[in-house]
C-alpha positions in Angstrom: -6.9 -2.5 -12.8 -8.5 -3.2 -9.5 -10.4 -0.9 -7.2 -10.7 -1.8 -3.6 -13.3 0.1 -1.6 -11.8 1.8 1.5 -13.9 -0.3 3.9 -12.8 -3.5 2.2 -9.1 -2.4 2.2 -9.4 -1.9 6.0 -11.0 -5.4 6.4 -8.1 -6.9 4.5 -5.5 -5.1 6.7 -7.4 -6.1 9.9 -7.5 -9.7 8.9 -3.8 -9.7 8.1 -2.9 -8.0 11.4 -5.2 -10.2 13.5 -3.8 -13.4 11.9 -0.1 -12.3 12.1 2.3 -14.1 12.3 0.3 -16.7 10.4 -1.0 -16.1 6.8 -4.6 -15.1 6.5 -6.7 -15.9 3.5 -10.1 -15.2 2.0 -12.1 -14.3 -1.1 -12.7 -11.1 -3.0 -16.2 -10.2 -4.4 -17.5 -7.5 -6.6 -18.0 -6.8 -10.2 -16.0 -6.4 -13.4 -16.8 -3.4 -15.6 -16.9 -3.6 -19.4 -13.4 -2.1 -19.6 -12.0 -5.0 -17.4 -11.8 -2.9 -14.2 -12.5 -4.9 -11.2 -14.3 -3.3 -8.2 -14.0 -5.2 -4.9 -16.9 -4.5 -2.6 -16.7 -7.3 -0.1 -14.5 -10.1 1.2 -15.2 -13.5 2.9 -12.6 -14.3 5.5 -11.9 -18.0 5.9 -9.6 -20.0 8.1 -6.2 -21.0 6.9 -6.7 -24.7 6.7 -3.0 -25.5 6.1 -1.7 -28.3 8.3 1.4 -27.4 10.3 3.3 -24.1 9.8 0.9 -21.4 8.7 3.5 -18.6 8.8 4.7 -19.4 5.2 1.7 -21.0 3.5 -2.1 -20.9 3.3 -4.7 -23.3 2.2 -8.4 -22.9 1.5 -10.6 -25.9 2.1 -13.0 -27.1 -0.6 -15.9 -26.3 1.8 -14.8 -22.7 2.1 -14.5 -22.5 -1.7 -18.0 -23.7 -2.1 -19.2 -21.2 0.5 -17.5 -18.5 -1.5 -19.3 -19.5 -4.6 -22.6 -19.5 -2.7 -21.8 -16.1 -1.2 -21.3 -14.7 -4.7 -24.6 -16.1 -6.0 -26.6 -15.0 -3.0 -25.3 -11.4 -3.2 -25.3 -11.2 -7.0 -21.6 -10.6 -7.1 -18.7 -12.1 -9.0 -16.0 -14.0 -7.2 -13.1 -11.9 -8.4 -10.2 -13.7 -6.6 -8.4 -14.6 -3.4 -6.4 -12.7 -0.9 -3.7 -13.8 1.5 -1.0 -12.2 3.6 2.8 -12.5 3.6 3.9 -12.0 7.2 7.4 -10.5 7.3 7.7 -10.9 3.5 7.0 -8.6 0.5 3.7 -8.6 -1.3 5.2 -10.6 -4.2 3.8 -14.0 -5.1 5.9 -17.0 -4.4 6.5 -19.9 -6.8 4.0 -21.9 -4.6 1.5 -19.1 -5.1 2.0 -19.2 -8.9 1.6 -22.9 -9.1 -1.7 -22.8 -7.1 -3.1 -19.8 -9.0 -6.0 -20.0 -11.4 -6.6 -17.8 -14.5 -9.0 -14.9 -14.2 -8.6 -14.5 -10.4 -7.0 -11.4 -8.9 -4.6 -12.4 -6.1 -4.2 -9.6 -3.5 -1.3 -10.1 -1.2 -1.0 -8.1 2.0 2.6 -7.8 3.2 2.8 -7.3 7.0 6.2 -6.4 8.2 4.9 -5.0 11.5 1.7 -3.2 12.6 2.9 0.0 10.9 4.4 -1.4 7.7 1.7 -2.9 5.5 1.6 -3.1 1.7 -1.1 -4.3 -0.7 -0.4 -5.5 -4.2 -2.5 -7.5 -6.7 -1.5 -10.0 -9.3 -3.0 -11.8 -12.3 -1.8 -14.8 -14.3 -0.8 -14.0 -17.9 -1.1 -16.4 -20.8 2.4 -17.8 -20.0 1.1 -18.8 -16.5 3.3 -16.0 -14.9 2.1 -13.3 -12.6 1.8 -9.8 -13.8 1.0 -7.0 -11.3 -2.5 -5.6 -11.5 -2.6 -1.9 -10.6 -4.6 -1.1 -7.5 -6.2 2.4 -7.6 -8.0 4.3 -4.9 -11.7 3.9 -4.9 -13.4 6.6 -7.0 -16.8 7.7 -5.7 -19.3 8.3 -8.4 
């Protein structure tokens, strides 16, 4: 299960809309509770470094990945995963997404059909290297 703070959810949507019709991408930060629940409290937006057509693919540079690791350490957070958008496509990982995925990371996909039709879904790799949906729940204030 993954909890995305409302402010962070809005930042994800804004990045996807601002980058449309290209794919946006970035990193998810927060903490993992003892029960495995992940709480996303911040993101790091990075440039899609894919050469050529960015409407169907994204790529994160090694320098941006290192910056994300540093960002996590400096803020005492855990790097929980990666997000990206699917312009004019559902928030379902592609085969390309699956092959590039790493164990442990949450993969949040923001589907942007148009400025009024936006859907967020999250995915984790299982032991068979296949994606399983990770339930996103509304942030619970405690």
